C-alpha positions as CSV (number, residue, x, y, z in Angstrom):
1,M,26.3,11.7,-55.3
2,E,25.9,9.3,-57.8
3,H,22.8,9.0,-59.8
4,P,21.9,6.8,-62.7
5,R,21.1,8.1,-65.9
6,R,17.7,7.5,-67.0
7,E,18.7,5.0,-69.7
8,A,20.4,2.9,-67.1
9,I,17.3,2.5,-64.2
10,R,16.2,-1.0,-64.4
11,L,12.7,-2.1,-63.8
12,E,14.1,-5.2,-61.3
13,D,16.3,-2.7,-59.5
14,V,13.5,-0.5,-59.0
15,L,10.9,-3.3,-57.8
16,H,14.0,-4.3,-55.6
17,A,13.8,-1.2,-53.7
18,L,10.1,-0.7,-53.7
19,S,10.0,-4.2,-52.0
20,D,11.3,-3.1,-48.9
21,P,8.6,-1.4,-46.2
22,M,11.1,1.4,-44.9
23,R,11.7,2.3,-48.9
24,M,8.2,2.3,-49.7
25,R,7.4,4.6,-46.7
26,V,9.7,7.0,-48.1
27,V,8.6,6.7,-51.4
28,R,4.7,7.1,-50.1
29,T,5.8,10.2,-48.5
30,L,7.4,11.7,-51.0
31,A,4.8,10.9,-53.4
32,E,2.5,12.9,-50.9
33,E,4.4,15.9,-50.7
34,E,5.4,16.1,-54.7
35,E,3.9,19.5,-54.3
36,T,7.2,20.6,-52.2
37,C,9.7,18.8,-55.0
38,E,12.4,18.3,-52.5
39,L,12.3,16.9,-48.9
40,S,14.7,17.0,-46.1
41,C,16.2,13.3,-45.1
42,S,14.9,14.6,-41.3
43,V,11.6,14.9,-42.5
44,F,11.2,10.9,-42.7
45,D,10.9,9.4,-39.1
46,L,11.7,6.0,-39.8
47,P,11.9,3.2,-36.9
48,V,15.2,2.0,-37.4
49,S,19.0,3.2,-37.1
50,K,20.1,6.5,-38.5
51,S,22.7,4.1,-40.8
52,T,20.2,1.8,-41.6
53,T,17.8,4.9,-42.9
54,T,21.5,6.2,-44.9
55,H,21.3,2.9,-46.6
56,H,17.8,2.8,-47.3
57,F,18.3,6.6,-49.0
58,R,21.3,5.1,-51.2
59,V,19.4,2.2,-52.4
60,L,16.7,4.6,-53.5
61,R,19.2,7.0,-55.1
62,E,21.1,4.0,-56.8
63,C,18.8,2.5,-58.4
64,G,16.9,5.8,-59.8
65,V,13.8,6.3,-57.5
66,I,14.9,9.4,-55.8
67,H,17.4,12.5,-56.5
68,Q,19.3,13.6,-53.8
69,I,21.2,17.0,-53.5
70,Y,22.7,19.0,-50.8
71,R,21.2,22.2,-50.1
72,G,23.8,24.0,-47.6
73,T,24.0,20.8,-44.8
74,A,20.7,19.4,-45.7
75,K,20.2,16.4,-48.2
76,M,17.2,17.0,-49.7
77,N,15.1,14.1,-51.7
78,A,12.8,14.2,-54.5
79,L,11.0,11.5,-56.2
80,R,12.3,11.0,-60.1
81,R,8.9,10.5,-61.1
82,A,9.5,12.2,-65.0
83,D,11.8,9.4,-65.1
84,L,9.8,6.5,-64.1
85,D,6.8,7.6,-65.7
86,A,9.0,7.9,-69.2
87,L,10.5,4.3,-68.4
88,F,7.6,2.2,-67.0
89,P,4.3,4.2,-67.7
90,G,2.0,3.5,-64.9
91,L,4.0,1.6,-62.7
92,L,4.9,4.2,-59.7
93,D,1.2,5.2,-59.8
94,S,0.1,1.3,-59.5
95,V,2.5,0.9,-56.7
96,L,1.6,3.4,-54.8
97,A,-2.4,2.7,-55.3
98,A,-1.5,-0.8,-54.5
99,A,0.2,0.2,-51.3
100,A,-2.7,2.2,-50.1
101,L,-5.1,-0.4,-50.6
102,Q,-3.0,-2.4,-48.6
103,E,-2.6,-0.1,-45.9
104,G,-6.6,-0.1,-45.5
105,R,-6.9,-3.8,-45.6
106,L,-3.8,-4.9,-43.4
107,G,-3.5,-1.4,-41.5
108,D,-0.6,0.9,-41.5
109,D,2.4,-1.1,-42.3
110,R,4.7,1.9,-42.7
111,G,6.7,0.7,-39.9
């Protein structure tokens, strides 16, 4: 699987990826479970088709928000927090905090 080098990650691509509610749901889940480092794709119960779920993960991977690796037959996902924090200090924490505030204001919009 192709992953962009840290230097190739672009702000506009990251913001585009985070603008989709399903992708934001994936990122929030990964951020909440960062202690485990990696989560299998099967952990994410998105209310979309399998092909659409695959698309969302591909967008997140190709823009540099997540790292994917196969462990046996499972595709594991991890947030690229170190890369994002180095390139865009405070961005990920700000977006996650804003998403939590929005959820409190509007209710659970995770799909």
